N, C-alpha and C positions, 0 to 999 in steps of 0.2 A: 443477610445479603449473600454470603458465600453459598448457602444452601440453594438460594434462588438461582444464582449463576450456575451452580452444578446441575440444577434441573434443566436450565436452558441448554447446557452442553449435552446432557443425556437425550434431549429431544432430537438432537442431530445424529444420534448413534447410528440409525439405520437409513440415513439420507446419503445423497451423493455429493453433499457440499464439500467434503474433504477432497474430492477430485478437483474442485476449483483451486484448492490450496496447492495441489501437485501441479496442476496446469500452469499456475502462476509462477511456481518455483522452477519448473523444468527448463524452460528456455535459458534462464540465467545460468543454470548449472552447465548447460551445453557449451558455454563459453570456455569452461575449463578444458573440455576436450579439444576445442579449437586451437588453444595455445600449444598443444602437444603435436599438432600436425607439422610436417617438415616445412620450414620456411627459411628463406634466405633474404639477406639485405640487398639493396641495389648494388653493393660492391661484390656480391656473390658469396658472402660469408654467411654461414649458418646462424640464424637469429636465435638468440636465447629466449628464455621465458621472462617476460616483463610483468612483474607483479602489479605495477601501477596500471598498466594497460589492461591487465586481466580484470582488476576490480572495476575499472572504468566501464568496460564492455558489459560486465555483469550489472552494474548500476544502471546503465542505459536500458538494458533489457527489462529489468524489473520495473523501472519507473514508467516505461511505456505501457506495459501490461497492467500495472497496478490500478489505474483509475477504473478500468472495466471489471477486473477481477474483484476488487474490493467493493465496488458498487453492487455487483451481483451478490456477494456474500452478505452485505448489509441489507439489501432488498429482500433476500430470501428469509433471513432471520426475523426481520421486522414485519414482513407482510404475511408470514406463514399462517398466523392465527386468523387473519382476514380471509385468506384463500380457502382455508380448511373449515371456516365457519365456527371456529371455537373461541372467537374473541369475546363472546358473551360470557362464557364460563370463566375466562381469564379475568375479566373485569368484575366478576361477582365474588372472587376470592377475597378474604379479609386481609389483603396485603395491598399496600400502597401501589398505585399504578406507576408512580415514578420509580419505585424499586424494580418493578417489572421492566420498565424501559431501560433503566441503568444496567440491569443484569443482561439485557439483550445487547446493549452497546458494549458492555464489558466482554461479552462472548465474541462480538465482532472484532474488537481490538485484539483479543487473544488470537483469533484465527489470522488476523493480519500480521501480527508479530511472528507467528509460526511460519507463515508464508515467506516473510522477509528473511527469517533465519535460515530456512531451507534453501532460499534462492542463492545465498552466499556460502552454504555449507561446504560444498566441494572445493570452492575456490579458497576458502579460509583454511581448510584442512591441507590442501595442496601447498599453500603458502607456508604454513607452519612446518610441514615436513621438509620443505625446501630450505628452511632455516638451518636444518641439521646436515644438509648435504651440499649446500652452495653458500656463497657469500652474498646473502640478501640482507638488506637493511630492515631490521625489525620495525623501525619507525614507519616504513612504508606499509608493512603488513597491518600495523595498528591503525594507520590512516585509512586503509580500506575497510577495516572493521568499524571504525568510528564513523566513516561515511555512511555505512549501511544503517547504523543505529540512528543517526540523525535523520536520514532520509525516511526511515520507517516512522519516526515520531512525527515528522512533518506531513506524512501521508494520512495521518489520523485526522488532520484538520478538516477534511472534506467529508468525513464519514457522516456527520449529522445531516448534511444536505441530502445524501442518498436516503437516509432514514426518514427524513421529513417527507420526501417525495413518495416513498413507499407507504407511509401512513395516509397521506392524502389520496393517493391513487388506489390504496388497499390492494396493491398488486406489485409483483416483481418488475413489471414492464417499465414503469417510469424511471426507476433507478438504473435499469439495464440500458435504456436509451441515453440517459445522462452519462453513464460510464462509457458507452461506445463513443459518444461525441467527445468526451473528455480525453479518451485515448487517442482519437484522431488529432485533436488539438495538440496533445502532448507530443505525438510523433512528429508533427510538422514543426513544433517549437524546438524540439531537440535536434532535428536535422539542421536547423539554422544556427545552432550553437550561440545564439545571441544572449546577452545578459538580461535584457528586459523581459524575457519570457517568464521570469519568476514572479511577475506581477499577476499571472494567472494562478489561482490557488492550487490547481491540480498539477502545476509545473514547479511549484516550490520545492518538492523533493529533489528536483533535478539540480538545485543549487549546490549541495555538497558533492554531487556526482561530477558536476562541471568543475568544481574547485579541485577535484582530484585529477582532472584531465590534463593532458599535455598537448602542445602543438596546435591549440585552437587559434582562431583569428584574433579574438580579443582576450587579453590576459590582464592579470591584476585583480584587485578586490572588486567585487560586484557592487556598484553604487545603488542598485535597485533592491538589495536584500532587505533593508529596513522597511521600505514601502511594501514589498512582497509579504513580509512577516505580518505587517499591520493588516493587509488585506486578508491574509489567511486566518489570522486570529479573529478578525471581525466576522468573516464567513462562518467560522466555527461557533462563535458565541451566538450570533443572530440565529443561525439554523438550529442550534441546540435549544435555545429558548423557545423557538417556534415549535420544535418537536415536543418539548416538555408540556407546553401549554395545550397543544393540540391533543396529545395523548391523555392529558388530565381532563380535558373538557369534552372528549368524545362521548357520544351517546352510548349507553350500555348496549343498545341493539345495533350499533354500527357493524357492518360486515355480515349481517344475517339476512 
């Protein structure tokens, strides 16, 4: 299995997919530069660096872009053999198709994890350095890191949906359209800051980001989290089963 995953990664060596990773991570890192700009409070006092606000803004940036970027990554990796007309050769190898599918999904998950890690890299480093120069609560820094880990895990729940669409459409376009639509919905949902938006699977990663936020209209535990998690888990399982069955049952000559 490891060798198959390594093969999938090597297929991407001379592609531009890694630019997607950087494009997804860059806006969130720019938030770090923002907090260093001269700012003053309404009382005219120089505003210090707020680690909590810094992580919140970074989380907002990555969760808005994530649906589109991650759908593109998934669609490209899954549909590449169909578009390049090499799916026949892939299916003729003496290796289980399910292993091929899981290796592709593992590659997608790896790239998503890297994107998320890079998105909070500068903020995390800045926060850690500030621990040695200022009186900053380490618990707040750890809360920001923990928020990113949880949001990253939750964002994986919709990956099989994009994968399934790419298989059926044998193209990057269906997953790109899905990602674009999901990003618009996510942007609108996050602008409202309401609790019930987590009922949308692509907005579930916003839950830990919102929990870290301060000064929002609605405060306290989110009563929709359990329902949102159930919907996300159902979406993940149903779409993954569909993708497995479709990939396993596909005709050998599909895509040629």
